N, C-alpha and C positions, 0 to 999 in steps of 0.2 A: 635312345640309340637311333641313329639315322636308318632309313630304309634304303636298300641297295638294289640297283638295276644291273643285270648282266649286260656286258658289252659283247654282242655277238660277232663282232669283227675280230676281237682278240681272244675271247673265251669260246669254249666248246668247239675248237678247231679239229677235234677228233672226228667230226662228221661234217658233211657239206652244209653250206649256209642255211638252206631252207629247212634242214633237219635240226638246226640249233635251237629253234623255238621250243620244240618238244623237249630237247635236252635241258634247256634252262628251266622249263616248267617242272620237269621231273626232279631237278635239283632244289626246287623250292622257290625259285624266283617268281615274282608277280609282275615284274616290269623288265623291259629290255631296251637297249639302245644299240646303235651300230653306225658305222661311218656312212655307208651309202646303200640304198635299197635298189638301185636302178637296173641291176642285171635281172631283176624279176619284176613282174607286173605289180602294180599297186594292189590289185585284187588278190593276187597270190599271197602277198605279205599280209594283207588284212585278214585273209582266211586263216593263216597260221596264228595270228594274234587271237582271233575269236576262238579257234579250235582249242587252244591251249590256255585260254583265260589270262592272256598277257596284255599289259599296257605298253605301248611304244612311247617312250618319253622323249626321244631325241634322235635325229639324224642330220646329216650335213646336206646342204645344197650342192648341186653338181660342181666339181672342183676344177673344171677344165680337163686337160688330158693327164689324168693321174699316172698312167703307165709311162708317159714321157717325162714325168717329174714335176708336173704342175701341181700346186697345192692350194688351189683357189685362184679366182681371178678378180675378186672385188676391188683390189687396189691397182689393177693393171689398166692403164689408159688404152683406149681403142677397143676394149672388149666389152663395152657397156651393153650392146645388144645381146651378146651371148650371155652375159650375167642376168639380164632381165628374163631371157628365155629360161634360164636355170631356176630363177625364182618361181616362175609359173609352174615348171615341172615339179619342183619340190612341194609347192602348195598343193598340187593335184594329188601327190602321194600322201601328204600330211592329212588332207581332208578325208581321203579314203581310209586311212589307218587310224584316225583319231589322234594324231600326233600333235602335242601342244607346243613344241619347241623346234626351231630350225636354226642350225648354225651356218653362218656365211663365212667361209674361210677367206682370210685376207689375201693370201697368195704371196708369191715371190716377185718383187719388183724386177722388171727386165734389166739386163746389164746396161749401165750408163743412164738409167732412167732418173729423172729428177724426183727426189723424194717428196717434195712439196706437191708436185703434180700427181704423184701416186696417192698422197694423202687426200687431196681434193677429190680424186676419182673415188676413193674409198668412201669418203663422207657422202658424196652424192648417190653412190650405189646403195649405201646403207639406208639413206633416207627413202629411196625408192622401195627397197625391200621391206622396210619397216611399215610403210604405208600399205603395201600389198598384203603383207602378213596380217596386219591389224584388221583388215576386212574379214578375216576368217578367225579372229581371236587367237592368233598364233603368236607366241613370243619369238622374237628374233634375237639370236645370240652371236657374240663375237668372243674369240678366245685367244689370249696371249699364249704363244707356244715357244718353247725354248729353242735356241739356235744350235744346240748340240744335236738334237734329233732332227731338226728341220732348218739347216743352214740357210740364212737369207730371208727367213720368214718376216713379213712386214711388222707384225705385232708381237711384242715380247714381254712387256711388263704390265702389271696391274694398273699402275698409274696411267700409262699410255692408253690402255683400253678404256678406262673410265673417263679420260679426257675426250676420247673419241665419242663415247656414249653421250657425254654432256653436249658436245658440239652438234651431234646429230639431232638431239632433242626430242626423240620419239619415246613416248611412255612405254612402248612394248619392246624396246631395245634393252637388253641386259647383257651382263658379262658372264661367260662360262669360266668358272674358276677350277682349274685342274691343279690339285695340290702337288702333283708330280712336277709339273712345269714351274709352279711357283717356287718350289724348293731349289730347283736347278738354276733358275734365273736370279732369284733375289732372296730366298729364304724368308724367315720371320712369318711363317704361314699363319699362325694363330692371330697375330696382330693384323695381318692383311685381311683375314676373315672378319675380325672385329670392325675394321675400318670400312670395308666395302660390302658386307653381306646384304645390306638393304637393296643393293643394286645387282646382286648376283642371281642369275636365273637357273643355274645348274652347277653341280659340283662333281668332279671326278677324282679318282684316286689311283695310285700305283706305288709300289715300293721304289725307293731311290737308293742307288743309282741305276739298277738293272731293269726297272719297269716290270718286275715280277709281283707276286702277292704282297699286300701291304703289311704283312707281319715280319718282313725282313727289310734290312737296310737302315737308313739313318733317320727316318721320320717316325715319330711316336704317334701312330694313328689312334690308339685308344684315347690318348689325351685330346687329340683333335676332334674325335667324335664327341667327347664330353663338351668341348667348346661349342660345337654345333648345337648340341642339346641346350646348353646354357643360353645361346643366342636365339633359340626358338626356330632353327631352320627346319622346315617341314617338307622340303623338296626331296627329290631322289639323289642318291649318290651313285654315279656310274662307275662300275668296276672296269676301268679301261687299262687293264694290265695283261701281260703275257704270262699265263700259268707256267710255272717252272717245270712241273712234272706231270701235269694233267689237270684239267679244270676242276673236276669234282674232288679229286684228291687234295687240291690246294685250297678248298673252301673252309678248312678247319679254323682259319683266322676269324671267321665271321661269328659274331656273338649269337648264341642260340635264340631263335625267335625273331631275329632282325629282318629276315627275308619276308616273312608273312605279315608281321605286325608293325615293324619299325620300332619296336620297344625292346 
């Protein structure tokens, strides 16, 4: 059975963010992920991780102006200096917190932008980010995201993500495979996992279509967990879903012992 990491952006919203570390630990989690840590100092985040015996497995690089609707800037021409500053900021947090993976969000191409120019910008930004993260033994991730939840997002399919990965050519660049997004965009999750898992650096889950707990909806997660075991996946699985009735109340889907041991 895979081992599961709490997503502190979506889970444990019953308490403020900085208190979610304790809440996750009390629920039995040994690892956490979240979208962004930047509203708090790296030292504050690191202290919470240490105090509650948690590993931080992933967070995102700065996405631009999130409140204004930006969803990353890696593919946006003219924002290269801002992207590089974000890489440095993310690395400073990751080194302080012992975080081994960073996700660079592709972003939304500007209206009327030339897609090939955006792709070229994306490739060069990823090459830069991969070189910088490699200096700190950090894995760089890119993630295909469905266009229903994030209309206009530059990267949508597994094939496109792996083509980008191959073109960048950096050994520490991997793809973040969220089964929720895979199902909405293209389906055939098990075969996608079998095809690409060697180059996948992190997995996330949620029920489809409502993005609630993974024991409801159209995806057979017990089967997929067995597939991951069969394929020898030993990484974390991020619980990036919105609890329907309460975080702890919704954890009954999780197999006994999977939080602590992964078995």
